[in-house]
KEKE-3310 file (N, C-alpha, C; in steps of 0.2 Angstrom, whole numbers, plus 5000, padded with zeros to 4 digits):
npx = (5034:5052:5063:5071:5064:5053:5061:5062:5070:5083:5090:5103:5111:5106:5100:5091:5100:5106:5111:5102:5090:5092:5095:5082:5074:5080:5090:5103:5115:5118:5107:5097:5102:5101:5087:5083:5088:5081:5084:5079:5081:5077:5070:5052:5046:5057:5059:5047:5048:5059:5053:5044:5052:5059:5049:5046:5056:5059:5068:5077:5083:5098:5099:5109:5119:5113:5111:5125:5126:5116:5118:5108:5097:5086:5075:5061:5058:5044:5038:5031:5025:5024:5019:5030:5036:5046:5045:5046:5032:5024:5029:5027:5013:5010:5015:5007:4994:4996:4998:4985:4976:4963:4965:4979:4982:4976:4985:4997:4993:4991:5004:5012:5006:5010:5025:5028:5028:5040:5050:5053:5055:5046:5051:5046:5045:5045:5043:5043:5049:5063:5076:5071:5067:5080:5086:5079:5084:5098:5098:5093:5103:5114:5111:5103:5090:5082:5074:5059:5044:5032:5020:5011:5005:5003:5003:5013:5025:5042:5050:5048:5054:5067:5071:5070:5080:5091:5093:5086:5077:5060:5043:5027:5012:4998:4997:5009:5008:5018:5026:5036:5050:5046:5037:5019:5005:4988:4971:4956:4950:4941:4931:4927:4921:4910:4902:4897:4890:4881:4872:4867:4859:4851:4843:4836:4840:4843:4850:4864:4878:4896:4910:4927:4944:4960:4962:4974:4979:4980:4972:4960:4956:4953:4942:4932:4931:4926:4913:4907:4906:4898:4887:4883:4881:4869:4861:4863:4869:4876:4886:4889:4903:4913:4930:4939:4950:4952:4949:4938:4934:4936:4927:4916:4916:4915:4903:4895:4896:4892:4878:4873:4874:4867:4853:4843:4849:4851:4859:4875:4892:4906:4924:4930:4929:4929:4927:4915:4908:4909:4901:4888:4887:4884:4873:4863:4864:4857:4844:4842:4836:4844:4844:4833:4831:4843:4855:4870:4886:4901:4919:4931:4929:4934:4935:4927:4917:4908:4905:4900:4885:4869:4875:4887:4885:4897:4912:4922:4939:4952:4962:4971:4975:4981:4992:4999:5002:5010:5021:5025:5028:5039:5049:5051:5059:5070:5076:5077:5085:5084:5073:5058:5048:5032:5014:5000:4984:4969:4952:4938:4923:4905:4898:4885:4875:4867:4866:4863)
npy = (5307:5307:5292:5295:5304:5295:5286:5293:5303:5303:5310:5320:5320:5333:5350:5351:5351:5358:5348:5337:5342:5340:5327:5322:5328:5323:5329:5340:5348:5361:5365:5364:5375:5386:5387:5390:5402:5409:5410:5412:5404:5391:5374:5373:5362:5356:5366:5365:5352:5354:5363:5356:5346:5354:5358:5345:5340:5350:5360:5376:5391:5397:5414:5423:5417:5416:5430:5433:5427:5432:5446:5454:5460:5454:5460:5472:5489:5495:5511:5523:5539:5554:5571:5585:5584:5581:5579:5569:5565:5568:5558:5546:5547:5547:5535:5526:5530:5526:5511:5506:5510:5504:5506:5506:5494:5484:5489:5482:5469:5466:5469:5459:5447:5446:5447:5435:5422:5423:5423:5437:5449:5462:5478:5489:5506:5523:5539:5555:5567:5577:5571:5557:5554:5556:5546:5534:5534:5533:5520:5512:5515:5509:5495:5489:5486:5481:5489:5502:5504:5516:5524:5538:5552:5565:5580:5587:5578:5575:5564:5554:5561:5563:5548:5546:5554:5549:5537:5525:5510:5511:5513:5520:5522:5529:5543:5555:5573:5581:5578:5564:5553:5539:5523:5520:5515:5517:5523:5525:5539:5548:5541:5533:5542:5547:5536:5535:5547:5546:5535:5542:5551:5543:5538:5549:5560:5576:5586:5586:5584:5585:5577:5579:5573:5579:5592:5596:5584:5574:5563:5567:5579:5574:5565:5574:5582:5573:5570:5583:5586:5576:5578:5591:5589:5584:5594:5598:5609:5615:5609:5608:5608:5600:5600:5586:5575:5561:5555:5547:5556:5568:5567:5567:5580:5587:5583:5589:5603:5603:5600:5612:5622:5617:5612:5605:5594:5580:5570:5562:5561:5554:5555:5545:5528:5529:5542:5543:5534:5543:5553:5547:5544:5557:5561:5552:5555:5568:5564:5560:5549:5535:5526:5534:5547:5554:5549:5539:5538:5531:5528:5517:5504:5496:5487:5494:5498:5488:5485:5496:5505:5510:5497:5501:5509:5510:5515:5504:5501:5493:5490:5479:5472:5483:5485:5474:5474:5485:5480:5471:5478:5484:5474:5471:5482:5481:5469:5474:5486:5496:5498:5508:5520:5517:5518:5511:5510:5506:5500:5507:5501:5501:5497:5490:5493:5496:5510:5518)
npz = (4679:4684:4685:4697:4704:4708:4716:4728:4726:4726:4736:4744:4761:4772:4767:4752:4736:4721:4713:4718:4714:4699:4697:4701:4691:4680:4671:4668:4680:4676:4668:4677:4684:4675:4674:4687:4688:4680:4666:4649:4637:4638:4635:4637:4641:4648:4657:4665:4670:4678:4688:4694:4700:4708:4717:4722:4729:4737:4737:4740:4732:4735:4739:4741:4733:4721:4717:4715:4702:4695:4697:4703:4716:4719:4724:4726:4728:4736:4735:4745:4742:4750:4755:4758:4774:4787:4801:4815:4821:4810:4800:4807:4807:4794:4789:4797:4791:4779:4779:4784:4774:4764:4750:4748:4753:4743:4733:4737:4738:4723:4719:4727:4723:4710:4711:4719:4714:4706:4714:4719:4729:4739:4746:4759:4757:4764:4758:4762:4763:4758:4762:4764:4751:4745:4750:4746:4732:4733:4740:4729:4719:4725:4723:4732:4729:4715:4708:4707:4713:4712:4722:4724:4733:4730:4720:4715:4717:4718:4717:4706:4695:4701:4701:4687:4682:4688:4680:4684:4686:4686:4690:4689:4699:4693:4682:4683:4689:4682:4667:4666:4660:4663:4664:4667:4676:4674:4675:4665:4670:4666:4659:4669:4678:4669:4667:4681:4680:4670:4675:4688:4680:4673:4683:4685:4692:4696:4703:4706:4716:4719:4727:4727:4728:4732:4722:4714:4709:4695:4692:4699:4693:4681:4684:4689:4678:4669:4675:4676:4662:4656:4663:4659:4646:4646:4650:4664:4670:4681:4694:4710:4719:4732:4740:4746:4755:4752:4765:4776:4786:4778:4769:4776:4781:4768:4764:4773:4771:4758:4759:4768:4758:4748:4750:4743:4736:4726:4723:4725:4719:4723:4724:4731:4739:4751:4756:4750:4759:4771:4767:4766:4780:4786:4777:4783:4795:4795:4792:4779:4766:4759:4744:4742:4744:4742:4731:4730:4724:4723:4721:4716:4722:4732:4748:4757:4750:4749:4763:4767:4773:4766:4755:4743:4727:4715:4705:4698:4700:4695:4705:4710:4699:4691:4699:4698:4685:4685:4692:4683:4671:4677:4680:4666:4663:4671:4666:4653:4650:4642:4637:4631:4640:4644:4644:4653:4652:4660:4660:4668:4677:4680:4697:4702:4717:4732:4735:4724)
capx = (5039:5058:5065:5075:5058:5050:5065:5062:5073:5091:5092:5108:5110:5104:5096:5091:5104:5104:5111:5096:5084:5095:5093:5074:5071:5083:5093:5111:5115:5119:5100:5093:5104:5097:5079:5082:5090:5077:5087:5074:5082:5076:5064:5046:5045:5061:5057:5041:5051:5064:5050:5042:5057:5061:5043:5045:5063:5059:5074:5076:5088:5102:5097:5115:5123:5109:5113:5131:5125:5110:5120:5102:5095:5079:5071:5058:5056:5038:5038:5024:5029:5020:5020:5036:5035:5051:5045:5045:5026:5021:5032:5024:5006:5010:5015:5001:4989:4997:4997:4979:4973:4962:4967:4986:4982:4975:4991:5001:4990:4993:5012:5014:5004:5016:5032:5030:5030:5045:5055:5055:5052:5044:5052:5041:5048:5042:5047:5039:5054:5069:5080:5069:5069:5088:5088:5077:5088:5104:5096:5093:5110:5118:5109:5099:5084:5082:5069:5055:5037:5031:5014:5012:4998:5003:5004:5021:5030:5048:5053:5048:5059:5072:5072:5071:5086:5096:5093:5085:5071:5054:5036:5023:5005:4995:5001:5012:5006:5023:5028:5042:5050:5044:5032:5015:4999:4982:4964:4952:4945:4935:4926:4923:4916:4904:4898:4894:4884:4875:4868:4863:4854:4845:4839:4832:4843:4844:4853:4869:4885:4902:4916:4933:4949:4964:4962:4979:4980:4977:4966:4955:4954:4949:4937:4929:4929:4921:4907:4904:4905:4893:4880:4882:4878:4862:4857:4864:4876:4879:4888:4892:4909:4918:4936:4940:4957:4951:4948:4931:4933:4936:4920:4909:4916:4913:4895:4891:4897:4887:4871:4873:4874:4863:4850:4840:4853:4848:4864:4882:4896:4912:4930:4934:4923:4930:4923:4907:4906:4908:4894:4883:4885:4881:4866:4859:4862:4852:4837:4841:4837:4849:4845:4827:4831:4849:4859:4877:4891:4908:4925:4937:4926:4937:4932:4923:4911:4903:4903:4895:4877:4868:4880:4889:4887:4904:4916:4927:4945:4955:4969:4975:4977:4985:4998:5003:5005:5015:5027:5026:5032:5046:5052:5053:5064:5075:5078:5079:5085:5083:5065:5055:5043:5025:5008:4994:4978:4964:4945:4933:4916:4901:4895:4878:4873:4861:4866:4861)
capy = (5308:5302:5287:5298:5306:5289:5283:5297:5309:5302:5316:5319:5322:5341:5354:5348:5354:5358:5341:5334:5343:5338:5320:5321:5331:5319:5334:5342:5353:5367:5367:5367:5382:5391:5387:5393:5409:5413:5411:5411:5400:5384:5372:5374:5355:5355:5371:5362:5347:5356:5366:5351:5343:5358:5357:5338:5340:5356:5364:5384:5393:5402:5420:5427:5414:5418:5437:5433:5425:5437:5453:5457:5459:5451:5465:5478:5494:5498:5518:5527:5545:5559:5577:5586:5585:5577:5578:5562:5565:5568:5553:5541:5547:5546:5528:5524:5531:5522:5504:5506:5513:5499:5506:5503:5486:5482:5488:5477:5462:5465:5468:5452:5441:5446:5445:5429:5417:5424:5423:5442:5452:5469:5480:5495:5512:5529:5545:5561:5572:5577:5567:5552:5554:5555:5538:5529:5535:5529:5513:5509:5515:5504:5489:5485:5484:5481:5495:5505:5505:5522:5527:5545:5555:5573:5581:5589:5574:5576:5557:5551:5564:5560:5541:5546:5557:5545:5532:5520:5507:5514:5513:5524:5521:5534:5548:5561:5580:5583:5573:5561:5547:5533:5519:5520:5512:5522:5522:5530:5542:5552:5536:5531:5548:5546:5529:5538:5553:5542:5532:5546:5554:5537:5537:5555:5564:5582:5591:5582:5587:5580:5577:5578:5573:5585:5595:5596:5578:5574:5559:5571:5583:5570:5562:5580:5585:5569:5571:5589:5586:5572:5582:5597:5587:5583:5600:5599:5614:5617:5604:5611:5604:5601:5596:5582:5573:5554:5551:5547:5563:5574:5566:5569:5588:5590:5583:5594:5610:5604:5601:5619:5627:5615:5608:5601:5590:5573:5564:5564:5558:5554:5553:5538:5525:5531:5549:5542:5531:5548:5556:5542:5545:5563:5560:5548:5560:5574:5562:5559:5542:5533:5531:5537:5556:5555:5543:5541:5534:5530:5527:5512:5497:5493:5483:5499:5498:5482:5485:5503:5504:5504:5495:5507:5509:5512:5514:5500:5502:5486:5490:5474:5471:5488:5485:5468:5477:5490:5476:5467:5483:5486:5468:5472:5488:5479:5465:5477:5494:5502:5498:5515:5521:5516:5519:5505:5512:5501:5502:5507:5498:5503:5491:5493:5491:5499:5517:5522)
capz = (4684:4682:4691:4702:4708:4710:4721:4733:4723:4727:4740:4749:4767:4773:4763:4745:4733:4714:4711:4720:4709:4693:4698:4701:4685:4675:4668:4671:4685:4673:4666:4683:4686:4671:4675:4693:4687:4675:4659:4646:4632:4641:4633:4642:4644:4652:4663:4669:4674:4684:4693:4698:4704:4714:4722:4725:4733:4742:4736:4740:4730:4740:4737:4739:4727:4715:4716:4712:4696:4691:4697:4705:4723:4719:4728:4723:4732:4734:4738:4745:4743:4752:4756:4762:4781:4789:4808:4817:4822:4804:4797:4809:4805:4787:4788:4799:4787:4773:4781:4786:4769:4760:4743:4748:4754:4737:4729:4739:4735:4717:4718:4729:4718:4703:4712:4724:4710:4702:4719:4720:4736:4740:4754:4758:4760:4764:4756:4762:4765:4753:4764:4762:4743:4744:4753:4741:4727:4736:4741:4722:4716:4729:4721:4738:4726:4708:4703:4712:4711:4716:4723:4726:4735:4730:4713:4713:4720:4714:4717:4700:4691:4703:4698:4680:4681:4690:4677:4688:4684:4691:4687:4693:4699:4690:4678:4687:4686:4678:4663:4667:4656:4666:4663:4673:4676:4675:4673:4661:4675:4663:4658:4675:4679:4665:4669:4687:4678:4666:4679:4690:4675:4671:4689:4686:4697:4692:4707:4708:4719:4719:4732:4724:4731:4731:4714:4710:4706:4687:4691:4702:4688:4675:4687:4690:4672:4665:4678:4673:4655:4655:4666:4655:4639:4647:4653:4670:4669:4687:4698:4715:4721:4738:4740:4751:4755:4751:4770:4778:4789:4774:4765:4780:4781:4762:4763:4777:4767:4751:4762:4770:4753:4743:4754:4738:4732:4726:4721:4727:4717:4728:4721:4732:4741:4759:4756:4749:4766:4775:4765:4768:4788:4787:4776:4787:4802:4793:4790:4772:4765:4753:4739:4740:4744:4739:4727:4731:4721:4725:4716:4718:4723:4738:4754:4761:4745:4751:4770:4768:4774:4761:4750:4738:4721:4714:4699:4699:4698:4696:4708:4710:4691:4690:4704:4696:4679:4686:4693:4676:4668:4681:4678:4660:4662:4674:4661:4646:4652:4636:4635:4632:4644:4641:4649:4651:4654:4662:4659:4674:4676:4686:4700:4705:4723:4735:4737:4719)
cpx = (5045:5058:5067:5069:5055:5055:5066:5068:5081:5093:5098:5106:5110:5100:5097:5095:5102:5106:5105:5091:5086:5093:5086:5071:5074:5087:5099:5110:5114:5111:5097:5096:5100:5090:5079:5083:5087:5079:5081:5074:5082:5070:5058:5045:5050:5060:5052:5043:5055:5060:5046:5046:5059:5055:5044:5051:5064:5065:5073:5082:5092:5102:5104:5120:5119:5110:5119:5130:5121:5112:5113:5100:5089:5074:5068:5057:5049:5037:5032:5027:5023:5022:5026:5034:5040:5050:5043:5037:5023:5022:5028:5017:5005:5010:5009:4994:4990:4995:4990:4974:4970:4965:4975:4986:4980:4981:4995:4999:4992:5000:5014:5013:5009:5022:5034:5032:5037:5051:5058:5052:5051:5048:5049:5046:5044:5045:5043:5043:5059:5074:5078:5069:5076:5089:5085:5081:5095:5102:5096:5099:5114:5116:5105:5093:5085:5079:5064:5048:5035:5023:5013:5006:4999:5005:5010:5027:5036:5052:5054:5054:5065:5076:5074:5079:5092:5097:5091:5079:5066:5048:5032:5016:5002:5000:5003:5009:5011:5026:5035:5043:5051:5038:5027:5009:4993:4976:4961:4948:4939:4929:4922:4918:4909:4900:4894:4888:4879:4869:4864:4857:4849:4841:4834:4833:4845:4849:4859:4875:4891:4907:4922:4938:4954:4965:4967:4982:4976:4971:4960:4951:4951:4943:4930:4926:4925:4914:4903:4901:4899:4887:4878:4879:4870:4858:4858:4870:4879:4880:4892:4898:4912:4923:4936:4947:4957:4950:4940:4930:4932:4929:4915:4909:4914:4906:4892:4890:4892:4879:4869:4871:4869:4858:4845:4844:4850:4853:4871:4887:4904:4918:4933:4928:4923:4927:4916:4904:4904:4902:4889:4881:4882:4874:4861:4857:4858:4845:4836:4841:4841:4846:4838:4827:4838:4853:4865:4881:4898:4913:4930:4934:4931:4932:4927:4916:4905:4901:4899:4888:4873:4875:4882:4889:4893:4907:4921:4934:4950:4962:4974:4979:4982:4991:5002:5005:5010:5022:5029:5031:5039:5051:5055:5059:5070:5079:5080:5079:5084:5076:5062:5050:5036:5020:5002:4989:4972:4957:4941:4927:4912:4898:4890:4877:4867:4860:4864:4859)
cpy = (5303:5297:5290:5300:5300:5286:5288:5302:5309:5308:5315:5322:5330:5343:5351:5354:5354:5351:5336:5335:5341:5331:5318:5323:5327:5324:5335:5348:5361:5369:5368:5374:5387:5392:5391:5400:5413:5414:5408:5406:5393:5380:5372:5368:5354:5359:5367:5356:5348:5360:5361:5347:5348:5358:5350:5338:5345:5361:5372:5386:5398:5409:5424:5424:5417:5424:5438:5432:5430:5444:5457:5455:5455:5454:5471:5483:5496:5505:5520:5535:5550:5566:5579:5588:5580:5576:5572:5560:5563:5561:5547:5541:5545:5538:5524:5524:5526:5514:5503:5507:5506:5499:5503:5496:5482:5482:5484:5470:5461:5464:5461:5447:5440:5443:5438:5424:5417:5425:5430:5445:5459:5472:5487:5501:5518:5535:5552:5567:5572:5571:5559:5550:5551:5547:5533:5529:5530:5522:5510:5509:5511:5497:5485:5483:5485:5487:5497:5506:5511:5524:5533:5548:5563:5574:5583:5585:5574:5569:5554:5554:5562:5554:5542:5549:5553:5538:5525:5517:5510:5514:5516:5523:5527:5540:5554:5568:5582:5578:5571:5555:5541:5529:5521:5517:5518:5520:5527:5533:5545:5547:5534:5536:5549:5541:5532:5543:5549:5539:5536:5549:5549:5536:5543:5560:5571:5588:5587:5587:5582:5582:5575:5576:5580:5587:5596:5590:5577:5569:5562:5575:5579:5567:5568:5583:5581:5569:5576:5588:5582:5576:5587:5595:5585:5588:5601:5603:5616:5611:5607:5605:5605:5597:5592:5579:5566:5551:5550:5554:5569:5573:5569:5577:5591:5590:5588:5601:5610:5604:5607:5623:5624:5609:5602:5597:5583:5568:5567:5559:5559:5552:5546:5535:5527:5537:5548:5539:5537:5551:5553:5544:5552:5563:5558:5551:5566:5571:5561:5552:5540:5526:5535:5544:5557:5549:5545:5536:5535:5529:5523:5505:5493:5489:5488:5499:5493:5482:5491:5501:5510:5503:5499:5505:5512:5511:5510:5501:5497:5487:5485:5472:5477:5488:5479:5470:5481:5485:5472:5472:5485:5480:5469:5477:5485:5474:5469:5484:5499:5502:5504:5514:5519:5518:5515:5509:5507:5504:5501:5503:5501:5497:5494:5489:5493:5506:5521:5517)
cpz = (4682:4688:4697:4707:4712:4716:4727:4732:4724:4732:4745:4756:4768:4768:4755:4741:4725:4711:4712:4715:4702:4693:4697:4694:4679:4670:4671:4676:4682:4671:4672:4685:4682:4672:4681:4693:4682:4668:4655:4640:4635:4638:4638:4645:4649:4659:4668:4672:4679:4690:4697:4703:4709:4720:4725:4730:4739:4742:4736:4738:4736:4736:4736:4734:4721:4713:4713:4704:4692:4692:4700:4712:4723:4724:4726:4728:4731:4738:4739:4747:4745:4753:4759:4769:4785:4797:4809:4818:4815:4800:4800:4808:4798:4786:4791:4795:4781:4774:4782:4780:4766:4753:4743:4748:4747:4731:4731:4737:4729:4716:4720:4725:4713:4706:4716:4719:4706:4708:4720:4726:4737:4747:4754:4761:4759:4762:4757:4764:4759:4755:4763:4755:4742:4745:4748:4735:4728:4737:4734:4719:4720:4728:4727:4735:4719:4704:4710:4708:4715:4716:4727:4728:4735:4723:4712:4717:4716:4713:4710:4695:4694:4701:4691:4679:4682:4685:4679:4686:4689:4687:4692:4693:4698:4687:4683:4684:4680:4674:4665:4662:4660:4664:4668:4671:4677:4674:4669:4666:4672:4662:4663:4679:4675:4666:4676:4685:4675:4670:4684:4685:4673:4677:4690:4690:4693:4696:4711:4711:4719:4724:4729:4730:4729:4723:4711:4706:4699:4688:4694:4697:4682:4677:4687:4684:4668:4668:4676:4667:4653:4657:4662:4648:4639:4651:4660:4670:4675:4693:4704:4717:4728:4738:4746:4751:4755:4759:4772:4782:4784:4769:4770:4780:4775:4761:4767:4774:4761:4754:4764:4764:4748:4746:4750:4735:4732:4723:4723:4723:4720:4724:4724:4736:4749:4760:4755:4756:4770:4773:4767:4776:4788:4784:4780:4793:4801:4791:4783:4770:4759:4751:4738:4740:4741:4736:4728:4728:4722:4719:4720:4719:4727:4743:4757:4756:4748:4759:4772:4769:4771:4757:4744:4731:4719:4708:4701:4696:4700:4698:4708:4704:4690:4693:4700:4688:4679:4688:4687:4672:4671:4679:4670:4659:4666:4669:4655:4648:4647:4633:4636:4637:4641:4647:4648:4656:4655:4661:4666:4672:4682:4690:4704:4712:4726:4735:4730:4713)
residu = (MET:SER:ALA:ALA:MET:SER:ARG:GLY:PHE:GLY:ARG:SER:ALA:GLY:ALA:PRO:THR:LEU:GLU:ASP:VAL:ALA:ARG:ALA:ALA:GLY:VAL:SER:ARG:ALA:THR:VAL:SER:ARG:VAL:VAL:ASN:GLY:VAL:ARG:ASN:VAL:ASP:PRO:VAL:ILE:GLN:ASP:ALA:VAL:ARG:ARG:ALA:VAL:ALA:ALA:THR:GLY:TYR:ALA:PRO:ASN:ARG:ALA:ALA:ARG:SER:LEU:VAL:THR:ARG:ARG:ALA:GLU:THR:ILE:ALA:LEU:VAL:VAL:SER:GLY:ALA:ASP:ASP:ASP:SER:PRO:SER:ALA:SER:THR:ALA:PHE:ALA:GLY:ARG:THR:VAL:THR:ASP:PRO:PHE:PHE:GLY:ARG:VAL:VAL:THR:GLY:VAL:VAL:GLN:PHE:LEU:ARG:PRO:ARG:SER:MET:HIS:PRO:VAL:LEU:MET:PHE:ALA:GLU:SER:PRO:ALA:ASP:ARG:ASP:HIS:VAL:VAL:SER:TYR:LEU:ARG:GLN:GLY:SER:ALA:ASP:GLY:ALA:LEU:VAL:VAL:SER:ASN:HIS:ALA:ASP:ASP:PRO:LEU:PRO:ALA:GLN:LEU:ALA:ALA:ALA:GLY:LEU:PRO:ALA:VAL:VAL:PHE:ALA:ARG:PRO:ALA:LEU:PRO:VAL:PRO:LEU:SER:CYS:VAL:ASP:LEU:ASP:HIS:ARG:GLU:GLY:ALA:ARG:LEU:ALA:ALA:GLU:HIS:LEU:LEU:ALA:LEU:GLY:ARG:ALA:ARG:PRO:VAL:THR:ILE:THR:GLY:PRO:THR:ALA:LEU:PRO:ALA:VAL:GLN:GLU:ARG:LEU:GLY:GLY:PHE:ARG:ASP:THR:MET:ALA:ARG:HIS:GLY:VAL:THR:ALA:VAL:PRO:VAL:ALA:GLU:GLY:GLY:PHE:SER:GLN:GLU:SER:GLY:GLU:ALA:ALA:MET:ALA:ARG:LEU:LEU:ALA:ARG:HIS:PRO:ASP:LEU:ASP:ALA:VAL:PHE:ALA:ALA:ASN:ASP:VAL:MET:ALA:GLN:GLY:ALA:CYS:HIS:VAL:LEU:ARG:ASP:ARG:GLY:ARG:ARG:ILE:PRO:GLU:ASP:VAL:ALA:VAL:ILE:GLY:PHE:ASP:ASP:GLY:PRO:VAL:ALA:ALA:SER:CYS:ARG:PRO:ALA:LEU:THR:THR:VAL:ARG:GLN:PRO:VAL:GLU:ASP:MET:ALA:ALA:GLU:MET:ALA:ARG:LEU:LEU:GLN:GLY:HIS:ILE:GLU:HIS:PRO:ASP:ARG:PRO:ALA:THR:THR:VAL:VAL:PHE:ALA:PRO:ARG:LEU:VAL:LEU:ARG:GLU:SER:ALA)
# end
């Protein structure tokens, strides 16, 4: 600790200033300014001293002044893009579903964990109509946010292409159905489905069914293909399918349809944990024991998996890590606009619990 720190920082009256931090760290005001504004050519030892002095003095950068220096808003748009429906009731329902969705909560956690230490702030935006999407593009063009993190729930979402065409920094969660020159993070969905199928086969299950999400989504197609291909390689050539919508209600409805058509089924692979929970409800209501009569495997390993009864065996998708990586990629594109688009693919793993 410098002598200034040990003397109580030599703080001036009122809010701490850059000069207070400089005195506490034993460096110049210009050096403090470079560290606070994220300039990279500062010795790591000096950066550490300045950061400790910032913490010790309680200095808080003036965001408006800093924006004048960096020419950045220090704000990132976290955009949830939905299907085209601009009615007020649909917009309200869409927003309500999003903020209560455990999957989206994990996305927010990962994004905030990355942004917070860097003094960057997310702003949540919903885009489920052409006007909403135009507003997102305009918001970014005006400099109100430095870039966008896009989470889409439908396959033909035009927003990623709009952002790319406008030359705006953006990163997408999950590969879009149509190729766009934007970075994205994704999961090896086929491998996740293979893990689920191999586990059910090892348990001796020979009459599996699967509940998918909306089949236009690339991730859903890959999970279905990976599950069916693995089963086929082991002689199970018929895997009945029911499409769901990633909600508990859709999982319940899909499970009821599958039971009506295939009452002798002995295993269920659901494309997310929420639908798997719905499937478990229906199976229990119909007197089926889990896992003795029917083994159930979900996908995601969100909070629902541990709270489900019985606790859900599932394929873990490291959503928080994926969201943080999405934010890291976006920061790179903001700082280096000519950086080419890239795709980062994460590996899934099977989490064994009580349902299978």
